[in-house]
C-alpha positions in Angstrom: 10.1 -27.2 1.4 12.1 -24.1 0.4 11.3 -20.6 1.5 10.4 -19.7 -2.1 7.9 -22.5 -2.4 6.3 -21.8 1.0 5.9 -18.1 0.0 4.5 -19.0 -3.4 1.9 -21.3 -1.8 1.0 -18.5 0.8 0.7 -15.7 -1.8 -1.4 -17.9 -4.1 -3.8 -19.1 -1.4 -7.5 -19.3 -2.1 -9.3 -16.0 -1.2 -12.9 -14.7 -1.4 -13.8 -13.8 -5.0 -15.4 -10.5 -4.0 -12.2 -9.4 -2.1 -10.1 -10.4 -5.2 -12.4 -8.3 -7.4 -12.1 -5.4 -5.0 -8.3 -5.7 -5.1 -8.3 -5.8 -8.9 -10.4 -2.6 -9.0 -8.0 -0.8 -6.6 -5.0 -2.0 -8.6 -6.3 -0.9 -12.0 -7.6 2.4 -10.7 -4.2 3.3 -9.2 -2.2 1.9 -12.2 -0.5 -0.2 -9.5 2.0 -3.0 -9.8 0.4 -5.3 -7.2 -2.2 -5.5 -4.4 -1.7 -7.6 -1.3 -4.5 -8.8 0.9 -3.9 -9.7 4.6 -5.6 -9.8 8.0 -8.3 -11.8 9.6 -10.7 -11.6 6.6 -8.1 -13.4 4.5 -8.0 -16.2 7.1 -11.7 -16.5 7.6 -13.0 -15.6 4.1 -15.5 -13.2 5.7 -16.6 -10.0 4.0 -17.9 -8.1 7.0 -15.7 -5.6 8.9 -12.9 -4.0 7.0 -10.7 -5.7 4.3 -7.0 -4.9 4.5 -5.1 -4.2 1.3 -1.6 -3.0 0.4 -1.5 -1.3 -3.0 2.1 -1.2 -4.4 2.9 1.4 -7.0 5.6 1.9 -9.6 8.3 4.5 -9.1 11.2 5.3 -6.8 11.1 4.5 -3.1 9.4 7.2 -1.1 11.1 9.5 1.4 9.4 10.9 4.5 6.3 9.3 5.9 4.6 6.3 4.3 2.4 4.5 3.5 -0.6 6.7 2.6 -3.8 5.3 4.1 -7.3 5.5 2.8 -10.7 4.0 3.3 -13.1 2.9 0.5 -16.6 1.4 0.3 -17.7 -0.6 -2.7 -21.1 -1.9 -3.6 -20.8 -5.4 -4.9 -23.9 -7.2 -6.0 -26.0 -5.5 -3.4 -23.4 -5.9 -0.6 -21.2 -3.1 0.7 -17.6 -4.1 1.1 -15.3 -1.8 3.1 -11.5 -1.6 2.9 -8.6 0.1 4.6 -5.9 0.6 2.0 -2.2 1.3 2.5 -0.5 2.7 -0.6 3.3 2.8 -1.2 5.8 2.0 -3.9 6.9 -1.5 -4.7 10.5 -0.2 -4.3 9.9 1.0 -0.8 8.0 -2.1 0.2 10.9 -4.3 -0.9 13.4 -2.0 0.9 11.4 -2.1 4.1 10.8 -5.9 3.9 14.6 -6.4 3.7 15.0 -4.4 6.9 16.8 -1.5 5.2 14.6 1.2 6.6 13.8 2.4 10.1 10.3 0.8 9.8 9.4 -2.3 11.8 5.9 -2.9 10.4 6.4 -4.3 6.9 8.6 -7.3 7.7 6.7 -8.1 10.9 3.4 -7.9 9.1 4.4 -9.9 6.0 6.1 -12.8 7.7 2.4 -13.5 8.6 -0.1 -14.8 6.0 -0.9 -12.6 3.0 -2.2 -13.2 -0.5 -1.2 -11.7 -3.8 -4.7 -10.6 -4.7 -3.8 -8.8 -8.0 -0.7 -8.1 -10.0 0.1 -6.4 -13.3 2.0 -9.4 -14.6 4.0 -12.5 -13.6 7.2 -10.6 -13.4 5.7 -8.2 -10.8 4.3 -11.3 -8.9 7.8 -12.7 -8.7 9.1 -9.3 -7.3 6.4 -9.4 -4.6 7.4 -13.0 -3.9 11.0 -12.1 -3.4 10.1 -9.1 -1.2 8.0 -11.3 1.1 10.8 -13.8 1.3 13.1 -11.0 2.4 10.5 -10.0 5.0 10.6 -13.6 6.3 14.4 -13.5 6.5 14.4 -10.2 8.3 11.9 -11.5 10.8 13.7 -14.8 11.3 17.0 -13.1 12.1 15.4 -11.2 14.9 13.5 -14.2 16.1 16.8 -16.1 16.4 18.7 -13.2 18.0 15.9 -12.4 20.5 14.7 -16.0 21.0 15.9 -19.0 23.1 19.2 -20.8 22.2 17.1 -23.8 21.2 13.4 -24.6 21.2 10.3 -25.5 19.2 9.7 -23.3 16.1 6.7 -21.5 17.7 8.9 -20.2 20.6 11.1 -18.3 18.1 8.1 -16.7 16.4 6.6 -15.9 19.9 9.9 -14.1 20.8 9.7 -12.1 17.5 6.2 -10.9 18.0 6.8 -10.0 21.7 9.7 -7.9 20.6 7.9 -6.1 17.8 4.9 -5.4 20.0 7.2 -3.4 22.3 8.0 -1.1 19.3 4.3 -0.3 18.6 2.2 2.4 20.0 -0.9 0.2 20.6 -0.8 -2.1 23.6 -1.5 -5.8 22.8 -3.1 -8.0 25.4 -0.8 -10.7 26.9 -0.8 -13.8 24.7 -1.6 -11.9 21.5 1.5 -13.5 20.0 0.1 -17.0 20.8 -3.1 -16.2 18.9 -1.3 -15.2 15.8 0.7 -18.5 15.8 -2.3 -20.7 16.9 -4.6 -19.2 14.2 -2.0 -19.7 11.5 -0.4 -23.1 12.4 -0.1 -24.3 8.8 1.5 -21.1 7.7 4.2 -21.1 10.3 4.8 -24.9 10.2 8.3 -25.4 8.8 8.7 -21.7 7.9 11.6 -21.0 10.4 13.8 -23.9 9.1 13.2 -22.9 5.5 13.9 -19.3 6.2 17.1 -20.0 8.1 18.3 -22.1 5.2 17.5 -19.3 2.7 19.3 -16.8 5.0 22.4 -19.0 5.3 22.0 -19.3 9.0 23.2 -22.8 10.1 20.9 -24.8 12.4 20.3 -28.3 13.6 16.9 -29.9 14.2 16.0 -32.8 16.5 12.3 -33.5 16.3 10.5 -30.2 17.0 13.5 -28.6 18.6 15.5 -26.2 16.4 19.0 -25.0 17.4 20.2 -22.0 15.3 24.0 -21.7 15.1 24.2 -17.9 14.7 27.7 -16.6 15.6 27.7 -14.4 18.8 29.0 -11.4 16.9 26.1 -11.6 14.3 23.6 -12.0 17.2 25.0 -8.8 18.8 24.8 -6.9 15.5 21.2 -7.9 14.9 20.2 -6.9 18.4 21.9 -3.5 18.0 20.1 -3.1 14.7 16.8 -4.0 16.4 17.3 -1.7 19.5 17.7 1.3 17.2 14.5 0.5 15.5 12.6 -0.3 18.7 13.5 3.1 20.1 12.1 4.8 17.0 9.0 2.6 16.8 6.6 4.5 19.0 7.7 8.0 17.7 7.2 6.9 14.2 3.7 5.5 15.1 2.8 8.8 16.6 4.1 10.8 13.6 2.1 8.5 11.2 -1.1 9.0 13.3 -0.7 12.8 13.2 -0.1 12.7 9.5 -3.2 10.4 9.0 -5.4 13.1 10.6 -4.6 15.2 7.6 -4.1 12.7 4.8 -6.4 9.7 5.6 -8.7 9.7 2.6 -12.2 8.8 3.6 -11.5 9.2 7.3 -14.9 10.7 8.0 -16.8 7.8 6.4 -14.5 5.3 8.1 -15.1 6.9 11.5 -18.9 7.1 10.9 -19.0 3.4 10.0 -17.0 2.5 13.1 -19.3 4.5 15.4 -22.5 3.0 13.9 -20.9 -0.5 14.1 -20.0 -0.2 17.8 -22.9 1.9 19.1 -25.8 1.4 16.7 -26.1 5.1 16.2 -26.0 6.3 12.6 -23.9 9.4 11.9 -24.7 11.7 9.0 -21.7 12.4 6.8 -21.8 16.1 6.0 -19.2 17.7 3.7 -17.6 19.5 6.8 -17.4 16.2 8.8 -15.8 14.5 5.8 -13.2 17.2 5.4 -12.5 17.7 9.1 -13.0 14.4 10.9 -10.9 15.3 13.9 -12.6 18.7 14.5 -16.0 17.0 14.0 -15.3 14.2 16.5 -16.5 16.0 19.8 -19.8 17.0 18.2 -20.3 13.5 16.8 -19.6 11.9 20.2 -22.0 14.3 21.9 -24.8 13.3 19.5 -24.0 9.6 20.0 -24.1 10.1 23.8 -27.5 11.8 23.6 -28.9 9.2 21.2 -27.8 6.4 23.6 -29.4 8.1 26.6 -32.7 8.5 24.7 -32.4 4.9 23.6 
């Protein structure tokens, strides 16, 4: 299959009807172009926990820090659905997916499974499809440059995720890259060969073994491109976290839900705690500690 057909099948995958309705509401409220759904809830179809959405807006590509992150709760037929929402322009999403920004998160995220949960029209859907194809090609170039000379497909994806984890602030447990591949076998099956063909990277295949024929000069260029971004990865993560303490819409409600989910202690959301979640954190943690001791 071609990369275009694989991405089309991935983006049009079956998803939970309530999650799709939530996405449509988010898209329409924001006058967005499209909403993408991703993460473990997409794979399992579960509604518990937090649903992950990217809302893509019209307009020129952002400068500075992006995306803007928010948290929403929605009562759906007597059930509370929760969502973490990343919002950015479609232009910036496409730019980042093609590896044209300093960011490492978009193409590494969207080479993994995602679904087009809502779009304004078919033309927008095609633009999203092309951006996700670009994300796959950006990821595959690094997978080949950082991976073995020849091996099974999963070994190239494993090399990719190991590399990108080193650019992140959070520390993933050893073997995390294996779980991504093992939980999404159908998604990654044949994806590398299709992506190499779309990116005009010659390769040969003998059974499961793929041998990319990337010129040595191109490999060095990609690794230099990657090393610059890897060095910036953690500082950008820190800057985004600092920004999020001031701009994360619904951070107080999100933190309260997380505390109750993990400790069983219900936290009252006062206007001050909603407006100042970081300053409120020590007092909340003290109350949780006292409640746990009493329990």
